C-alpha positions in Angstrom: 0.0 0.0 0.0 2.7 2.5 0.9 2.9 5.4 3.2 -0.2 6.8 4.9 -0.4 10.2 6.5 -2.5 10.9 9.7 -3.3 13.8 12.0 -0.5 13.6 14.5 -2.3 15.4 17.3 -5.4 13.2 17.4 -6.1 9.7 18.3 -5.6 7.1 21.0 -3.5 8.4 23.8 -1.1 5.5 24.3 2.1 7.3 25.1 1.1 9.6 28.0 2.4 13.1 28.4 6.0 14.2 28.3 7.7 15.9 31.2 8.9 19.4 30.5 12.2 18.7 32.1 12.8 15.3 30.3 16.4 14.4 29.8 17.7 14.5 26.2 20.1 11.6 26.8 20.4 8.9 24.1 19.5 6.2 26.5 16.3 7.9 27.6 15.3 8.5 24.0 15.9 4.8 23.2 14.0 3.7 26.2 11.1 6.0 25.3 11.1 4.8 21.7 10.9 1.1 22.9 8.1 2.0 25.4 6.1 3.5 22.5 6.7 0.6 20.2 5.6 -1.8 23.0 2.4 0.3 23.7 1.5 0.2 20.0 2.1 -3.5 19.7 0.0 -4.2 22.8 -2.8 -1.9 21.4 -2.9 -3.7 18.1 -2.8 -7.1 19.8 -5.6 -6.1 22.1 -7.8 -5.2 19.2 -7.8 -8.9 18.2 -6.7 -8.2 14.6 -5.3 -11.3 12.8 -1.7 -10.4 12.1 1.3 -12.6 12.4 4.9 -11.6 13.3 3.9 -8.0 13.9 7.1 -5.9 14.1 7.1 -2.1 14.4 9.8 0.5 14.0 9.4 4.1 15.2 11.3 7.0 13.7 10.1 10.2 15.2 6.4 10.4 14.3 6.6 7.7 11.5 5.7 4.1 12.3 6.9 1.3 9.9 4.8 -1.9 10.3 5.9 -5.3 9.2 4.1 -8.7 9.4 1.6 -10.9 7.7 -2.2 -10.2 7.8 -4.8 -12.9 7.1 -6.9 -10.5 5.0 -6.7 -7.1 3.3 -9.2 -5.9 5.8 -7.0 -6.9 8.8 -4.0 -5.2 7.1 -5.9 -2.0 6.6 -7.3 -2.1 10.2 -3.7 -2.4 11.6 -2.6 0.6 9.6 -5.6 2.6 10.8 -5.1 1.5 14.4 -1.5 2.6 14.3 -2.1 5.9 12.4 -5.0 6.9 14.7 -2.7 7.0 17.7 -1.9 10.4 19.0 1.7 11.4 18.0 1.8 9.3 14.9 1.9 11.3 11.6 2.4 8.5 9.1 2.5 4.7 8.8 4.8 3.0 6.3 2.9 -0.2 5.3 5.2 -3.2 4.9 2.6 -5.8 5.8 1.9 -8.6 3.4 -1.5 -10.3 3.0 -1.7 -14.1 3.2 -5.2 -14.6 1.7 -6.1 -14.1 -1.9 -6.1 -10.3 -2.7 -9.3 -8.4 -2.3 -10.0 -4.8 -3.3 -8.3 -2.1 -1.2 -10.7 0.0 0.8 -10.8 3.8 0.4 -9.4 5.8 3.2 -11.4 8.8 4.5 -10.4 11.6 6.9 -13.3 12.6 9.2 -14.1 16.3 8.9 -16.0 18.4 11.4 -19.7 17.8 11.2 -19.3 14.3 9.7 -21.3 11.3 10.8 -21.1 7.8 9.5 -24.5 8.3 7.8 -23.2 11.4 6.0 -20.0 9.5 5.0 -22.2 6.5 3.8 -24.4 8.9 1.7 -21.2 10.4 0.1 -19.6 7.1 -0.8 -22.6 4.8 -1.3 -25.4 7.2 -2.0 -27.4 5.7 0.9 -27.0 7.0 4.5 -28.5 3.8 5.9 -25.3 1.9 4.9 -23.4 3.6 7.7 -23.2 0.3 9.6 -21.0 -1.1 6.8 -18.5 1.6 7.5 -18.8 1.0 11.3 -18.3 -2.7 10.9 -15.3 -2.1 8.6 -13.6 0.0 11.4 -14.3 -2.2 14.4 -12.7 -2.8 16.8 -11.1 0.6 16.6 -14.6 2.2 16.6 -16.6 1.3 19.7 -19.9 3.2 18.8 -21.1 4.6 15.4 -21.5 8.1 17.0 -17.9 8.2 18.4 -15.9 9.6 15.5 -13.7 12.7 15.6 -12.2 15.2 13.0 -8.9 14.0 11.8 -9.6 10.3 12.4 -9.0 8.0 9.4 -11.6 5.4 8.4 -11.8 2.5 6.0 -14.5 2.7 3.4 -15.0 -0.7 1.8 -15.8 -0.8 -1.9 
């Protein structure tokens, strides 16, 4: 798929806040980087997405994801889960798909005033198909009304 951009200041708060007087030592930076990688791996694992050999690399605000997903859908969900973490600006997708290929979903950035019904109307011409978008984005979405501006969503074709 390639490189995906996300809104860095929005999303799941996995990393906590930074102390104003944080040391700039290389050891502290390496430890912080590993802590963030571990938090992201735990988050993806906790979502129950079917991905094998998940390996993440973090370079500043860019995450590179490696592994094998069972389906295209699982692959896209992992990318969205990682990209919708606060502090992540882009995800470099290096995940392969084990199942026969299926069409890639469209990606959509939620705008102020959007609802899943409004997005479904735009993409499908039918607002009542909002549940297809909700289902395509679970387990990241917990409720159809809980979306926020800047969040990226999968829109299945």
